[in-house]
C-alpha positions as CSV (number, residue, x, y, z in Angstrom):
1,X,0.0,0.0,0.0
2,X,1.6,3.2,-1.1
3,X,1.0,6.6,0.5
4,X,0.1,9.4,-1.8
5,X,2.2,12.5,-1.8
6,X,0.9,15.7,-0.2
7,X,-1.0,17.9,-2.7
8,X,1.2,20.5,-4.4
9,X,0.2,24.1,-4.2
10,X,-1.2,25.5,-7.5
11,X,1.3,26.8,-10.0
12,X,2.1,30.4,-9.3
13,X,1.1,30.2,-5.6
14,X,3.6,32.1,-3.5
15,X,2.5,31.1,0.0
16,X,1.6,33.6,2.7
17,X,2.4,37.2,2.3
18,X,5.6,38.4,4.0
19,X,5.3,39.7,7.5
20,X,4.9,43.4,7.9
21,X,7.7,45.0,10.0
22,X,6.4,46.6,13.1
23,X,7.9,48.4,16.1
24,X,5.3,46.9,18.4
25,X,6.7,45.5,21.7
26,X,3.3,44.5,23.1
27,X,3.3,47.3,25.6
28,X,0.1,49.1,24.5
29,X,-0.3,51.9,26.9
30,X,-1.0,55.4,25.5
31,X,0.6,58.4,27.3
32,X,-2.2,61.0,27.7
33,X,0.1,64.0,27.4
34,X,2.0,63.1,24.2
35,X,-0.6,60.8,22.6
36,X,2.1,58.2,22.0
37,X,2.2,54.5,22.8
38,X,4.7,54.1,25.6
39,X,5.9,50.8,24.1
40,X,6.6,51.7,20.5
41,X,6.1,55.6,20.4
42,X,3.6,55.5,17.6
43,X,0.4,57.6,17.6
44,X,-2.9,55.7,17.8
45,X,-3.7,56.6,14.2
46,X,-0.4,55.1,13.1
47,X,-1.0,51.9,15.1
48,X,-4.6,51.6,13.8
49,X,-3.6,52.1,10.1
50,X,-0.2,50.3,10.2
51,X,-1.2,47.5,7.8
52,X,-2.6,50.0,5.3
53,X,0.5,52.1,5.1
54,X,3.1,51.7,2.3
55,X,6.4,50.1,3.1
56,X,8.0,53.6,2.6
57,X,5.6,55.2,5.0
58,X,6.2,52.5,7.7
59,X,10.0,52.9,7.2
60,X,9.7,56.7,7.6
61,X,7.7,56.4,10.8
62,X,10.0,53.7,12.2
63,X,13.0,56.0,11.6
64,X,11.3,58.8,13.6
65,X,10.4,56.6,16.6
66,X,13.7,56.9,18.6
67,X,13.4,60.7,18.7
68,X,9.8,60.5,19.9
69,X,10.8,58.9,23.1
70,X,11.8,62.2,24.5
71,X,8.2,63.4,24.2
72,X,7.2,61.1,27.1
73,X,8.3,62.0,30.7
74,X,11.1,59.8,31.9
75,X,9.3,58.9,35.1
76,X,6.5,57.4,33.0
77,X,8.9,55.4,30.9
78,X,10.6,54.1,34.1
79,X,7.4,52.0,34.7
80,X,8.3,49.8,31.8
81,X,12.0,49.3,32.6
């Protein structure tokens, strides 16, 4: 008794789409003063629309994130280590 091979994907199928790069660190707490997520430093509108942005727009935002950290008071950030 022979086992049949697993079905092959249709010709031209490329599998799942590549993962979208994200700065999310699973600390989803918004700072009321700055309006930024205290984990990734994105604005809520950026978090909500992340998958609809172009790769270029996501890269631009990600490049800005380190400088946004200074918009949140250090004592608040200390809560997250």
